[in-house]
Chimera marker file (.cmm) of the C-alpha trace (Angstrom):
<marker_set name="trace">
<marker id="1" x="58.960" y="361.116" z="99.956" r="1" g="1" b="0" radius="0.5"/>
<marker id="2" x="55.337" y="362.096" z="101.384" r="1" g="1" b="0" radius="0.5"/>
<marker id="3" x="54.229" y="358.615" z="101.144" r="1" g="1" b="0" radius="0.5"/>
<marker id="4" x="56.826" y="357.253" z="103.321" r="1" g="1" b="0" radius="0.5"/>
<marker id="5" x="55.661" y="359.728" z="105.950" r="1" g="1" b="0" radius="0.5"/>
<marker id="6" x="52.982" y="359.349" z="108.288" r="1" g="1" b="0" radius="0.5"/>
<marker id="7" x="49.433" y="358.058" z="107.293" r="1" g="1" b="0" radius="0.5"/>
<marker id="8" x="48.700" y="357.315" z="103.957" r="1" g="1" b="0" radius="0.5"/>
<marker id="9" x="45.681" y="358.937" z="103.453" r="1" g="1" b="0" radius="0.5"/>
<marker id="10" x="46.893" y="362.386" z="104.413" r="1" g="1" b="0" radius="0.5"/>
<marker id="11" x="49.833" y="361.985" z="102.440" r="1" g="1" b="0" radius="0.5"/>
<marker id="12" x="47.697" y="361.790" z="98.890" r="1" g="1" b="0" radius="0.5"/>
<marker id="13" x="45.813" y="364.736" z="100.106" r="1" g="1" b="0" radius="0.5"/>
<marker id="14" x="48.980" y="366.689" z="100.050" r="1" g="1" b="0" radius="0.5"/>
<marker id="15" x="49.927" y="365.378" z="96.757" r="1" g="1" b="0" radius="0.5"/>
<marker id="16" x="46.556" y="366.162" z="95.594" r="1" g="1" b="0" radius="0.5"/>
<marker id="17" x="47.229" y="369.710" z="96.470" r="1" g="1" b="0" radius="0.5"/>
<marker id="18" x="50.603" y="370.204" z="94.654" r="1" g="1" b="0" radius="0.5"/>
<marker id="19" x="50.965" y="372.559" z="91.578" r="1" g="1" b="0" radius="0.5"/>
<marker id="20" x="49.521" y="370.554" z="88.312" r="1" g="1" b="0" radius="0.5"/>
<marker id="21" x="53.191" y="369.552" z="87.006" r="1" g="1" b="0" radius="0.5"/>
<marker id="22" x="54.256" y="368.062" z="90.118" r="1" g="1" b="0" radius="0.5"/>
<marker id="23" x="51.261" y="366.393" z="90.841" r="1" g="1" b="0" radius="0.5"/>
<marker id="24" x="51.640" y="364.729" z="87.399" r="1" g="1" b="0" radius="0.5"/>
<marker id="25" x="55.216" y="363.450" z="88.307" r="1" g="1" b="0" radius="0.5"/>
<marker id="26" x="53.863" y="362.192" z="91.527" r="1" g="1" b="0" radius="0.5"/>
<marker id="27" x="51.061" y="360.302" z="89.954" r="1" g="1" b="0" radius="0.5"/>
<marker id="28" x="53.645" y="358.707" z="87.376" r="1" g="1" b="0" radius="0.5"/>
<marker id="29" x="55.787" y="357.984" z="89.999" r="1" g="1" b="0" radius="0.5"/>
<marker id="30" x="53.066" y="356.276" z="92.180" r="1" g="1" b="0" radius="0.5"/>
<marker id="31" x="52.055" y="354.256" z="89.222" r="1" g="1" b="0" radius="0.5"/>
<marker id="32" x="55.578" y="352.895" z="88.549" r="1" g="1" b="0" radius="0.5"/>
<marker id="33" x="55.901" y="352.125" z="92.385" r="1" g="1" b="0" radius="0.5"/>
<marker id="34" x="52.510" y="350.103" z="92.139" r="1" g="1" b="0" radius="0.5"/>
<marker id="35" x="54.083" y="348.344" z="88.740" r="1" g="1" b="0" radius="0.5"/>
<marker id="36" x="56.936" y="347.217" z="90.740" r="1" g="1" b="0" radius="0.5"/>
<marker id="37" x="54.851" y="345.926" z="93.702" r="1" g="1" b="0" radius="0.5"/>
<marker id="38" x="52.826" y="344.046" z="91.604" r="1" g="1" b="0" radius="0.5"/>
<marker id="39" x="55.809" y="342.792" z="89.702" r="1" g="1" b="0" radius="0.5"/>
<marker id="40" x="57.225" y="341.250" z="92.744" r="1" g="1" b="0" radius="0.5"/>
<marker id="41" x="53.714" y="339.890" z="94.118" r="1" g="1" b="0" radius="0.5"/>
<marker id="42" x="53.535" y="337.980" z="90.670" r="1" g="1" b="0" radius="0.5"/>
<marker id="43" x="57.133" y="336.632" z="91.244" r="1" g="1" b="0" radius="0.5"/>
<marker id="44" x="56.661" y="335.827" z="94.521" r="1" g="1" b="0" radius="0.5"/>
<marker id="45" x="52.609" y="334.460" z="94.913" r="1" g="1" b="0" radius="0.5"/>
<marker id="46" x="51.947" y="333.520" z="91.216" r="1" g="1" b="0" radius="0.5"/>
<marker id="47" x="55.343" y="332.363" z="89.827" r="1" g="1" b="0" radius="0.5"/>
<marker id="48" x="53.916" y="328.623" z="89.104" r="1" g="1" b="0" radius="0.5"/>
<marker id="49" x="50.757" y="329.992" z="87.505" r="1" g="1" b="0" radius="0.5"/>
<marker id="50" x="47.411" y="331.244" z="88.900" r="1" g="1" b="0" radius="0.5"/>
<marker id="51" x="44.094" y="332.081" z="87.875" r="1" g="1" b="0" radius="0.5"/>
<marker id="52" x="43.815" y="335.749" z="88.005" r="1" g="1" b="0" radius="0.5"/>
<marker id="53" x="42.094" y="337.063" z="84.964" r="1" g="1" b="0" radius="0.5"/>
<marker id="54" x="43.840" y="340.352" z="85.185" r="1" g="1" b="0" radius="0.5"/>
<marker id="55" x="47.350" y="338.807" z="84.924" r="1" g="1" b="0" radius="0.5"/>
<marker id="56" x="46.125" y="337.519" z="81.304" r="1" g="1" b="0" radius="0.5"/>
<marker id="57" x="44.261" y="340.990" z="80.155" r="1" g="1" b="0" radius="0.5"/>
<marker id="58" x="47.110" y="341.257" z="77.131" r="1" g="1" b="0" radius="0.5"/>
<marker id="59" x="46.360" y="337.635" z="75.935" r="1" g="1" b="0" radius="0.5"/>
<link id1="1" id2="2" r="1" g="1" b="0" radius="0.2"/>
<link id1="2" id2="3" r="1" g="1" b="0" radius="0.2"/>
<link id1="3" id2="4" r="1" g="1" b="0" radius="0.2"/>
<link id1="4" id2="5" r="1" g="1" b="0" radius="0.2"/>
<link id1="5" id2="6" r="1" g="1" b="0" radius="0.2"/>
<link id1="6" id2="7" r="1" g="1" b="0" radius="0.2"/>
<link id1="7" id2="8" r="1" g="1" b="0" radius="0.2"/>
<link id1="8" id2="9" r="1" g="1" b="0" radius="0.2"/>
<link id1="9" id2="10" r="1" g="1" b="0" radius="0.2"/>
<link id1="10" id2="11" r="1" g="1" b="0" radius="0.2"/>
<link id1="11" id2="12" r="1" g="1" b="0" radius="0.2"/>
<link id1="12" id2="13" r="1" g="1" b="0" radius="0.2"/>
<link id1="13" id2="14" r="1" g="1" b="0" radius="0.2"/>
<link id1="14" id2="15" r="1" g="1" b="0" radius="0.2"/>
<link id1="15" id2="16" r="1" g="1" b="0" radius="0.2"/>
<link id1="16" id2="17" r="1" g="1" b="0" radius="0.2"/>
<link id1="17" id2="18" r="1" g="1" b="0" radius="0.2"/>
<link id1="18" id2="19" r="1" g="1" b="0" radius="0.2"/>
<link id1="19" id2="20" r="1" g="1" b="0" radius="0.2"/>
<link id1="20" id2="21" r="1" g="1" b="0" radius="0.2"/>
<link id1="21" id2="22" r="1" g="1" b="0" radius="0.2"/>
<link id1="22" id2="23" r="1" g="1" b="0" radius="0.2"/>
<link id1="23" id2="24" r="1" g="1" b="0" radius="0.2"/>
<link id1="24" id2="25" r="1" g="1" b="0" radius="0.2"/>
<link id1="25" id2="26" r="1" g="1" b="0" radius="0.2"/>
<link id1="26" id2="27" r="1" g="1" b="0" radius="0.2"/>
<link id1="27" id2="28" r="1" g="1" b="0" radius="0.2"/>
<link id1="28" id2="29" r="1" g="1" b="0" radius="0.2"/>
<link id1="29" id2="30" r="1" g="1" b="0" radius="0.2"/>
<link id1="30" id2="31" r="1" g="1" b="0" radius="0.2"/>
<link id1="31" id2="32" r="1" g="1" b="0" radius="0.2"/>
<link id1="32" id2="33" r="1" g="1" b="0" radius="0.2"/>
<link id1="33" id2="34" r="1" g="1" b="0" radius="0.2"/>
<link id1="34" id2="35" r="1" g="1" b="0" radius="0.2"/>
<link id1="35" id2="36" r="1" g="1" b="0" radius="0.2"/>
<link id1="36" id2="37" r="1" g="1" b="0" radius="0.2"/>
<link id1="37" id2="38" r="1" g="1" b="0" radius="0.2"/>
<link id1="38" id2="39" r="1" g="1" b="0" radius="0.2"/>
<link id1="39" id2="40" r="1" g="1" b="0" radius="0.2"/>
<link id1="40" id2="41" r="1" g="1" b="0" radius="0.2"/>
<link id1="41" id2="42" r="1" g="1" b="0" radius="0.2"/>
<link id1="42" id2="43" r="1" g="1" b="0" radius="0.2"/>
<link id1="43" id2="44" r="1" g="1" b="0" radius="0.2"/>
<link id1="44" id2="45" r="1" g="1" b="0" radius="0.2"/>
<link id1="45" id2="46" r="1" g="1" b="0" radius="0.2"/>
<link id1="46" id2="47" r="1" g="1" b="0" radius="0.2"/>
<link id1="47" id2="48" r="1" g="1" b="0" radius="0.2"/>
<link id1="48" id2="49" r="1" g="1" b="0" radius="0.2"/>
<link id1="49" id2="50" r="1" g="1" b="0" radius="0.2"/>
<link id1="50" id2="51" r="1" g="1" b="0" radius="0.2"/>
<link id1="51" id2="52" r="1" g="1" b="0" radius="0.2"/>
<link id1="52" id2="53" r="1" g="1" b="0" radius="0.2"/>
<link id1="53" id2="54" r="1" g="1" b="0" radius="0.2"/>
<link id1="54" id2="55" r="1" g="1" b="0" radius="0.2"/>
<link id1="55" id2="56" r="1" g="1" b="0" radius="0.2"/>
<link id1="56" id2="57" r="1" g="1" b="0" radius="0.2"/>
<link id1="57" id2="58" r="1" g="1" b="0" radius="0.2"/>
<link id1="58" id2="59" r="1" g="1" b="0" radius="0.2"/>
</marker_set>
């Protein structure tokens, strides 16, 4: 909820100030969110192949 309200830098500062267990949950959620965003970007811009080395790290 915090990242949808206002400036991202301020909201991330609030997340850092959360209790440790809530901060861990927020971190996992942000990583999952970035994963979804990356998957959508790859599907949209790299579907026909690309030269991004980081797309082939597991290969």
